[in-house]
Residue frames relative to the residue before (quaternion, step in Angstrom):
aa qw qx qy qz dx dy dz
M 1.0000 0.0000 0.0000 0.0000 0.00 0.00 0.00
W 0.6290 0.5360 -0.3372 0.4510 3.60 1.00 -0.80
C 0.6624 0.5078 -0.2987 0.4628 3.56 0.97 -0.94
L 0.6510 0.5169 -0.3136 0.4589 3.56 1.00 -0.86
G 0.6528 0.5135 -0.3094 0.4630 3.57 0.97 -0.87
A 0.6484 0.5164 -0.3174 0.4607 3.58 0.98 -0.84
Y 0.6552 0.5141 -0.3163 0.4543 3.57 1.05 -0.75
V 0.6826 0.5018 -0.2861 0.4477 3.56 0.94 -0.94
N 0.7699 0.3727 -0.1750 0.4875 3.60 0.99 -0.86
V 0.1963 0.7842 -0.5590 0.1843 3.56 1.05 0.74
N 0.3602 -0.7384 0.5326 0.2031 3.57 -0.82 1.04
T 0.0962 -0.7844 0.6116 0.0380 3.54 -0.66 1.10
P 0.5143 -0.6607 0.4384 0.3267 3.58 -0.87 0.86
E 0.3196 -0.7439 0.5581 0.1815 3.56 -0.96 0.93
P 0.5278 -0.6292 0.4526 0.3473 3.59 -1.01 0.67
I 0.5307 -0.6169 0.4750 0.3349 3.55 -1.15 0.67
P 0.4368 -0.7180 0.4627 0.2821 3.62 -0.69 1.01
V 0.4866 -0.6372 0.5094 0.3124 3.55 -1.15 0.65
I 0.4011 -0.7390 0.4865 0.2374 3.58 -0.70 1.05
I 0.7881 0.0920 -0.0335 0.6077 3.58 0.92 -0.91
N 0.3362 -0.7700 0.5090 0.1870 3.57 -0.68 1.08
E 0.6759 0.5005 -0.2953 0.4532 3.57 1.10 -0.70
S 0.3271 0.7408 -0.5251 0.2618 3.59 -0.37 1.20
D 0.0786 -0.7519 0.6497 0.0790 3.51 -1.37 0.27
S 0.0830 -0.8147 0.5738 0.0134 3.60 -1.11 0.52
C 0.0909 -0.7639 0.6341 0.0783 3.52 -1.37 0.20
H 0.3989 -0.6789 0.5580 0.2620 3.54 -1.29 0.36
T 0.3723 -0.6935 0.5676 0.2416 3.54 -1.09 0.74
H 0.6576 -0.4996 0.3712 0.4245 3.57 -1.27 -0.17
S 0.5573 0.5961 -0.3943 0.4226 3.59 1.28 -0.12
K 0.1481 -0.8632 0.4784 0.0641 3.55 0.43 1.26
T 0.7110 0.4434 -0.2671 0.4760 3.60 1.09 -0.57
N 0.5958 0.5631 -0.3595 0.4457 3.61 1.29 -0.10
A 0.2285 -0.8080 0.5334 0.1015 3.58 -0.65 1.14
D 0.4954 0.6778 -0.4278 0.3349 3.61 1.24 -0.14
S 0.2361 -0.7671 0.5852 0.1157 3.57 -1.04 0.88
F 0.2445 -0.7200 0.6300 0.1581 3.54 -1.14 0.75
V 0.1251 -0.8340 0.5374 0.0052 3.57 -0.36 1.31
V 0.1087 -0.7953 0.5964 0.0068 3.55 -0.86 1.09
L 0.1172 -0.7831 0.6083 0.0548 3.58 -1.04 0.82
V 0.0625 0.7853 -0.6106 0.0814 3.58 -0.75 1.12
E 0.6649 -0.5555 0.3465 0.3594 3.57 -1.32 0.14
D 0.8348 0.0500 0.0031 0.5483 3.63 0.92 -0.74
Q 0.6879 -0.5181 0.3350 0.3822 3.53 -1.31 0.37
Y 0.5912 0.5795 -0.3736 0.4184 3.59 1.04 -0.68
Q 0.6620 0.4794 -0.2923 0.4965 3.58 0.94 -0.91
A 0.6392 0.5484 -0.3222 0.4323 3.57 0.98 -0.88
D 0.6632 0.5121 -0.3082 0.4505 3.60 0.92 -0.91
L 0.6382 0.5273 -0.3263 0.4562 3.59 0.98 -0.84
L 0.7000 0.4756 -0.2717 0.4582 3.55 0.85 -0.98
L 0.6319 0.5414 -0.3430 0.4359 3.57 0.95 -0.81
D 0.6549 0.5157 -0.3132 0.4551 3.59 0.90 -0.88
A 0.6935 0.4798 -0.2771 0.4604 3.57 0.95 -0.92
L 0.7051 0.4810 -0.2723 0.4442 3.57 0.88 -0.94
C 0.6537 0.5463 -0.3279 0.4084 3.59 0.97 -0.78
S 0.7406 0.3532 -0.2157 0.5294 3.59 1.19 -0.44
D 0.4817 0.6899 -0.4248 0.3340 3.59 1.25 0.21
P 0.4770 -0.7123 0.4322 0.2798 3.64 -0.76 0.95
V 0.6420 0.5129 -0.3404 0.4571 3.63 0.99 -0.68
I 0.6390 0.4982 -0.3144 0.4945 3.59 0.98 -0.87
D 0.6372 0.5533 -0.3182 0.4320 3.57 1.00 -0.87
R 0.6804 0.4826 -0.2877 0.4705 3.59 1.04 -0.75
Q 0.7898 0.3943 -0.1670 0.4392 3.56 0.94 -0.88
F 0.8022 0.2108 -0.0951 0.5505 3.62 1.15 -0.50
G 0.3995 -0.7204 0.5209 0.2239 3.52 -1.25 0.53
V 0.7844 0.1645 -0.0684 0.5941 3.58 1.22 -0.55
V 0.1620 -0.7341 0.6481 0.1221 3.55 -1.17 0.69
E 0.0298 -0.7956 0.6047 -0.0207 3.58 -0.78 1.05
V 0.0750 -0.8008 0.5942 0.0063 3.57 -0.66 1.12
R 0.0720 -0.7991 0.5969 0.0014 3.56 -0.77 1.07
W 0.1207 -0.8052 0.5772 0.0621 3.56 -1.06 0.67
S 0.2289 0.7375 -0.6106 0.1759 3.52 -1.08 0.88
N 0.1909 -0.7545 0.6080 0.1566 3.57 -1.18 0.55
R 0.4484 0.6809 -0.4557 0.3574 3.57 1.28 0.34
D 0.5241 -0.6746 0.4234 0.3016 3.56 -0.80 1.01
E 0.6515 0.5354 -0.3324 0.4224 3.58 0.93 -0.86
D 0.6414 0.5118 -0.3248 0.4703 3.60 1.07 -0.67
I 0.6619 0.5068 -0.3003 0.4634 3.56 0.92 -0.97
I 0.6481 0.5258 -0.3144 0.4524 3.57 0.96 -0.88
Q 0.6441 0.5220 -0.3225 0.4568 3.58 0.98 -0.83
Y 0.7322 0.4519 -0.2537 0.4420 3.57 0.77 -1.02
I 0.7126 0.4161 -0.2556 0.5037 3.57 1.03 -0.74
G 0.6698 0.5205 -0.3002 0.4363 3.55 0.90 -0.92
K 0.7432 0.3534 -0.2055 0.5297 3.58 1.15 -0.58
G 0.4767 -0.7101 0.4191 0.3047 3.59 1.25 0.13
L 0.3382 0.7763 -0.4783 0.2326 3.60 1.10 0.60
A 0.7030 0.4434 -0.2627 0.4902 3.60 1.12 -0.61
H 0.3573 -0.7113 0.5627 0.2231 3.57 -1.08 0.76
L 0.7778 0.0949 -0.0276 0.6207 3.58 1.03 -0.87
A 0.0776 0.8198 -0.5588 0.0981 3.59 -0.77 1.01
L 0.2702 -0.7082 0.6281 0.1756 3.53 -1.16 0.75
V 0.1327 0.8197 -0.5233 0.1912 3.56 -0.22 1.35
K 0.4950 -0.6242 0.5105 0.3236 3.55 -1.18 0.57
E 0.5970 -0.6310 0.3751 0.3235 3.53 -0.98 0.94
N 0.6404 0.5476 -0.3478 0.4112 3.61 0.97 -0.77
L 0.6387 0.5084 -0.3352 0.4704 3.61 1.08 -0.63
M 0.6444 0.5166 -0.3225 0.4624 3.57 0.96 -0.83
N 0.6675 0.5143 -0.3036 0.4447 3.58 0.89 -0.91
A 0.6126 0.5840 -0.3475 0.4037 3.57 1.09 -0.70
F 0.7646 0.3535 -0.1866 0.5056 3.59 1.14 -0.61
A 0.3284 -0.7637 0.4940 0.2546 3.61 1.28 -0.01
T 0.1420 0.8548 -0.4876 0.1067 3.56 1.01 0.86
D 0.5505 0.6043 -0.4101 0.4045 3.60 1.17 -0.39
Q 0.6988 0.4380 -0.2614 0.5015 3.57 1.09 -0.66
T 0.7020 0.4917 -0.2763 0.4349 3.59 0.92 -0.90
Y 0.8354 0.1413 -0.0291 0.5303 3.58 0.79 -1.02
G 0.5144 -0.6819 0.4025 0.3291 3.58 1.22 0.07
Y 0.2687 0.7666 -0.5403 0.2196 3.60 1.07 0.60
K 0.0857 -0.8008 0.5927 -0.0096 3.53 -0.93 1.01
V 0.4528 -0.6704 0.5145 0.2844 3.57 -1.02 0.82
I 0.0648 -0.8075 0.5861 0.0165 3.59 -0.73 1.06
G 0.7914 0.0422 -0.0457 0.6081 3.58 1.30 -0.09
A 0.0501 -0.8157 0.5762 -0.0096 3.58 -0.94 0.86
Y 0.2969 -0.7350 0.5838 0.1756 3.54 -1.08 0.78
Q 0.6414 -0.5918 0.3420 0.3483 3.53 -1.14 0.73
N 0.5584 -0.5672 0.4866 0.3602 3.52 -1.28 0.49
Y 0.1431 -0.7993 0.5822 0.0407 3.55 -1.16 0.53
S 0.4411 -0.6574 0.5307 0.3026 3.57 -1.32 0.00
A 0.3523 -0.6999 0.5791 0.2253 3.56 -1.24 0.55
Y 0.0874 -0.8219 0.5629 -0.0074 3.57 -0.85 1.02
L 0.3364 -0.6058 0.6591 0.2921 3.46 -1.45 0.26
I 0.0920 -0.8054 0.5856 0.0052 3.57 -0.80 1.06
S 0.0450 -0.7906 0.6105 -0.0104 3.55 -0.90 1.00
V 0.5136 -0.6520 0.4676 0.3042 3.58 -1.31 0.11
K 0.8369 0.2505 -0.0769 0.4805 3.57 0.86 -0.98
E 0.8018 0.1153 -0.0749 0.5815 3.61 1.22 -0.14
K 0.5388 -0.6089 0.4688 0.3451 3.55 -1.24 0.42
P 0.4205 -0.7227 0.4821 0.2614 3.63 -0.61 1.04
I 0.2304 -0.7493 0.6084 0.1232 3.55 -1.16 0.72
I 0.3009 -0.7589 0.5483 0.1813 3.58 -0.83 0.94
N 0.4901 0.5874 -0.5365 0.3563 3.53 -0.05 1.35
K 0.6879 -0.5274 0.3219 0.3809 3.52 -1.26 0.48
Q 0.6543 0.5351 -0.3159 0.4311 3.56 0.94 -0.89
Y 0.6859 0.4867 -0.2913 0.4558 3.59 0.91 -0.89
L 0.7486 0.4382 -0.2317 0.4403 3.58 0.80 -0.98
W 0.4988 0.6690 -0.4274 0.3478 3.59 1.21 -0.40
G 0.8471 0.1484 -0.1361 0.4918 3.59 -0.79 1.07
K 0.4790 0.6673 -0.4451 0.3567 3.61 1.26 -0.03
K 0.4036 -0.6618 0.5720 0.2682 3.54 -1.26 0.55
L 0.0734 -0.8377 0.5396 -0.0411 3.55 -0.38 1.32
G 0.2323 -0.7773 0.5720 0.1214 3.57 -0.87 0.97
L 0.0103 0.7905 -0.6096 0.0573 3.57 -0.79 1.11
L 0.5309 -0.6070 0.4784 0.3476 3.56 -1.30 0.21
D 0.4954 -0.7085 0.4444 0.2350 3.51 -1.13 0.78
Y 0.6853 0.4318 -0.3203 0.4912 3.60 1.20 0.15
P 0.4732 -0.7563 0.3917 0.2251 3.56 -0.59 1.26
S 0.6091 0.5660 -0.3761 0.4090 3.63 1.15 -0.22
S 0.5322 0.6272 -0.4167 0.3871 3.61 1.22 -0.26
R 0.3804 -0.7418 0.5059 0.2218 3.56 -0.71 1.08
S 0.7717 0.3775 -0.2104 0.4666 3.58 0.61 -1.14
G 0.7475 0.4265 -0.2192 0.4597 3.59 1.08 -0.67
H 0.8071 0.2191 -0.1136 0.5364 3.60 1.22 -0.21
I 0.7497 0.4309 -0.2542 0.4332 3.57 0.46 -1.22
I 0.7199 0.4591 -0.2609 0.4504 3.60 0.74 -1.06
P 0.6915 0.4449 -0.3169 0.4727 3.67 0.79 -0.79
K 0.6145 0.5265 -0.3589 0.4651 3.61 1.05 -0.64
G 0.6391 0.5154 -0.3166 0.4750 3.59 1.06 -0.75
M 0.6173 0.5459 -0.3296 0.4608 3.56 1.09 -0.77
L 0.6622 0.5049 -0.3047 0.4623 3.58 0.90 -0.92
K 0.6519 0.5159 -0.3134 0.4590 3.56 0.98 -0.85
S 0.6642 0.5102 -0.3069 0.4520 3.59 0.96 -0.86
L 0.6946 0.4375 -0.2598 0.5086 3.59 1.21 -0.54
D 0.4259 -0.7191 0.4396 0.3292 3.58 1.35 0.08
L 0.4266 0.6603 -0.4840 0.3844 3.55 1.00 0.96
S 0.2571 -0.7624 0.5744 0.1504 3.57 -0.81 0.98
E 0.6573 -0.4989 0.3723 0.4249 3.59 -1.26 0.13
Q 0.6045 0.5381 -0.3587 0.4652 3.58 1.24 -0.27
D 0.6352 0.5464 -0.3227 0.4402 3.60 1.20 -0.48
V 0.7419 0.2153 -0.1642 0.6134 3.57 1.27 -0.40
K 0.4035 -0.7069 0.5269 0.2446 3.57 -1.15 0.52
I 0.1070 -0.8427 0.5274 0.0171 3.56 -0.07 1.33
T 0.0898 -0.7459 0.6585 0.0438 3.53 -1.05 0.93
Y 0.2497 -0.7969 0.5370 0.1193 3.58 -0.75 1.05
A 0.1573 -0.7742 0.6098 0.0627 3.55 -1.08 0.85
N 0.5587 -0.6363 0.4302 0.3130 3.56 -1.26 0.45
D 0.8059 -0.0018 0.0171 0.5918 3.59 1.13 -0.54
H 0.7063 -0.4786 0.3177 0.4137 3.57 -1.31 0.21
N 0.6165 0.5388 -0.3562 0.4502 3.61 1.05 -0.63
E 0.6464 0.5062 -0.3163 0.4753 3.58 1.01 -0.78
L 0.5912 0.5564 -0.3623 0.4578 3.59 1.08 -0.67
R 0.6785 0.4962 -0.2899 0.4576 3.58 0.90 -0.92
K 0.6252 0.5227 -0.3339 0.4737 3.58 1.09 -0.63
L 0.6240 0.5308 -0.3338 0.4664 3.58 1.04 -0.77
L 0.6721 0.4965 -0.2927 0.4649 3.57 0.97 -0.90
A 0.6827 0.4976 -0.2935 0.4473 3.59 0.86 -0.94
S 0.7011 0.4621 -0.2646 0.4743 3.60 1.09 -0.69
G 0.5120 -0.6731 0.4042 0.3484 3.59 1.27 -0.10
K 0.4400 0.7047 -0.4574 0.3172 3.59 1.23 0.21
V 0.7537 0.1417 -0.1348 0.6274 3.58 1.28 -0.30
D 0.4976 -0.6569 0.4821 0.2974 3.56 -1.24 0.48
I 0.7954 0.0786 0.0341 0.6000 3.53 1.07 -0.88
I 0.1044 -0.7497 0.6422 0.1210 3.56 -1.24 0.47
S 0.2963 -0.7043 0.6056 0.2224 3.54 -1.29 0.32
S 0.2428 0.7571 -0.5585 0.2364 3.56 -0.62 1.19
Y 0.5540 -0.5234 0.4819 0.4323 3.54 -1.30 -0.38
W 0.3757 -0.6998 0.5532 0.2512 3.59 -1.29 0.25
Q 0.0389 -0.7869 0.6159 0.0025 3.55 -0.95 0.92
E 0.6887 -0.5254 0.3088 0.3928 3.55 -1.16 0.62
E 0.6694 0.5199 -0.3092 0.4312 3.58 0.96 -0.82
D 0.5253 0.6320 -0.4137 0.3917 3.61 1.23 -0.28
S 0.5720 0.6181 -0.3746 0.3879 3.59 1.17 -0.54
K 0.5648 0.6020 -0.3863 0.4116 3.60 1.20 -0.32
K 0.7859 0.2949 -0.1453 0.5238 3.60 1.11 -0.68
F 0.7937 0.2299 -0.0989 0.5544 3.57 1.10 -0.67
S 0.4551 -0.6787 0.5091 0.2702 3.56 -1.28 0.40
Q 0.4535 -0.6873 0.4982 0.2716 3.55 -0.92 0.91
N 0.5533 0.5947 -0.3925 0.4314 3.60 1.26 -0.21
Y 0.7373 0.3989 -0.2142 0.5014 3.56 1.22 -0.44
I 0.5389 0.5463 -0.4541 0.4527 3.56 0.94 0.97
T 0.1188 -0.7798 0.6128 0.0485 3.57 -1.15 0.69
R 0.3893 -0.7407 0.4989 0.2256 3.56 -0.68 1.09
I 0.2618 -0.7415 0.5983 0.1540 3.57 -0.97 0.92
Q 0.7878 -0.1041 0.1148 0.5960 3.57 0.90 -0.96
E 0.2420 -0.7686 0.5746 0.1434 3.56 -1.05 0.74
N 0.8026 0.3103 -0.2285 0.4553 3.55 -1.38 0.19
V 0.2137 0.7628 -0.5667 0.2264 3.56 0.83 1.04
S 0.5064 -0.6789 0.4418 0.2958 3.58 -0.84 0.99
G 0.3855 -0.7522 0.4958 0.1994 3.56 -0.84 1.02
A 0.6381 -0.5122 0.4058 0.4072 3.55 -1.35 0.14
K 0.1653 -0.7869 0.5903 0.0708 3.56 -1.22 0.56
W 0.3808 -0.6686 0.5854 0.2554 3.52 -1.30 0.52
Y 0.0988 -0.7955 0.5975 0.0222 3.56 -0.81 1.05
L 0.1375 -0.7716 0.6175 0.0668 3.56 -1.01 0.89
K 0.4151 -0.7009 0.5257 0.2452 3.56 -0.91 0.95
M 0.0460 -0.8300 0.5542 -0.0438 3.55 -0.47 1.26
D 0.0578 0.8093 -0.5797 0.0750 3.58 0.34 1.21
T 0.7297 0.1931 -0.1940 0.6266 3.57 1.37 -0.05
Q 0.5465 -0.6040 0.4598 0.3537 3.59 -1.24 0.30
N 0.0955 0.8371 -0.5214 0.1354 3.53 0.57 1.27
T 0.1313 -0.8518 0.5043 0.0537 3.56 0.42 1.27
D 0.6049 0.5615 -0.3576 0.4370 3.60 1.00 -0.76
L 0.6787 0.4958 -0.2892 0.4581 3.56 0.92 -0.93
V 0.6191 0.5505 -0.3417 0.4438 3.60 0.99 -0.83
C 0.7304 0.4398 -0.2500 0.4589 3.57 0.68 -1.09
E 0.6345 0.5272 -0.3348 0.4555 3.59 1.05 -0.69
M 0.6546 0.5004 -0.3171 0.4697 3.59 0.99 -0.81
Q 0.6366 0.5150 -0.3337 0.4670 3.59 1.00 -0.74
K 0.6311 0.5340 -0.3281 0.4570 3.60 1.01 -0.80
I 0.6737 0.4918 -0.2934 0.4671 3.58 0.93 -0.90
L 0.6685 0.5063 -0.3056 0.4510 3.59 0.91 -0.89
L 0.6307 0.5165 -0.3272 0.4778 3.57 1.05 -0.74
M 0.6490 0.5289 -0.3092 0.4511 3.56 0.96 -0.86
L 0.7415 0.4289 -0.2213 0.4662 3.58 0.99 -0.88
S 0.4674 0.7350 -0.4219 0.2517 3.59 1.17 -0.51
P 0.6989 0.4672 -0.3128 0.4420 3.67 0.78 -0.83
N 0.7436 0.4016 -0.2111 0.4911 3.59 1.22 -0.33
M 0.4348 0.7479 -0.4189 0.2760 3.58 1.26 0.27
G 0.6586 -0.5779 0.2941 0.3818 3.59 1.22 0.28
S 0.7842 0.1696 -0.1167 0.5853 3.60 1.24 -0.06
E 0.5820 -0.5925 0.4363 0.3461 3.54 -1.12 0.72
Y 0.5683 0.6254 -0.3710 0.3849 3.58 1.12 -0.68
F 0.7174 0.4681 -0.2553 0.4484 3.58 0.98 -0.85
N 0.4849 0.6851 -0.4282 0.3350 3.59 1.25 -0.02
H 0.7571 0.3417 -0.1683 0.5308 3.58 1.14 -0.58
M 0.1201 0.7971 -0.5751 0.1394 3.57 -0.28 1.31
S 0.2304 -0.7609 0.5915 0.1345 3.56 -0.90 0.93
L 0.2531 -0.7831 0.5589 0.1018 3.56 -1.16 0.74
P 0.5519 -0.5517 0.4892 0.3895 3.58 -1.22 0.38
D 0.6901 -0.5601 0.2917 0.3536 3.56 -1.18 0.62
E 0.6600 0.5966 -0.3442 0.3000 3.58 0.80 -0.95
C 0.7903 0.2708 -0.1637 0.5246 3.62 1.08 -0.51
L 0.2832 0.8034 -0.4876 0.1914 3.59 1.17 0.40
L 0.7199 0.4631 -0.2491 0.4531 3.58 1.09 -0.68
I 0.3687 0.7378 -0.4973 0.2690 3.58 1.23 0.25
E 0.4236 -0.6859 0.5314 0.2601 3.55 -1.15 0.66
V 0.2307 -0.7981 0.5473 0.1011 3.56 -0.67 1.12
P 0.3292 -0.7486 0.5364 0.2086 3.62 -0.63 1.06
Q 0.4359 -0.6859 0.5184 0.2661 3.56 -1.19 0.54
L 0.5174 -0.6381 0.4762 0.3136 3.55 -1.14 0.72
């Protein structure tokens, strides 16, 4: 019986689960190179732009055999990829990067940064008031991922400071800032918490926004620099600059760069 039990209960190794299901990849011309260049971004639109650019890039072609682009805005996915150093290039909020001290552990370096911004309450028909009486019972739209400063962390902190629980307001969660704006425009929520961009003036009135907090740290592009790969740094900055006007939001149009590659020539799309 012992032998039979040992035979039946043989432990077979289980495959490692895929952390992020949403991904796409391509092979470079370096057929003998097995190294993969892994990119992490927030959504598929950004992923598609980067994949097209990276798969035809000569520096990537010399150094890697595969380009893999993954997209997710879930904190657990971002934490896995950054905390374990799995991504070579990543668009990540600074507070998440700082939490893991990844610059020391894996050599992540900022190669591009977007401007700081303010977090606002945005309404359609009136200017929001930040007090307990006004917000009580309001339908509030927030983002469903806890790492978002303007869409989650800051408004949740505001509610706590006003001694308002999630039962005191009616919170509806969205997957991204565009979905928040759709909820507001359709009347499904009274107020959303987000950033303000110039194109918002087409649908909403700037008279009906109220700043919660200013000078919120913007998103940054991080490159894993376990070697002094200057060619890769400058090439990634060139590609990001080229793609910035087409990244899906006015916010991404303005990216600042570290000094060493400021004079790179940016090709036009």
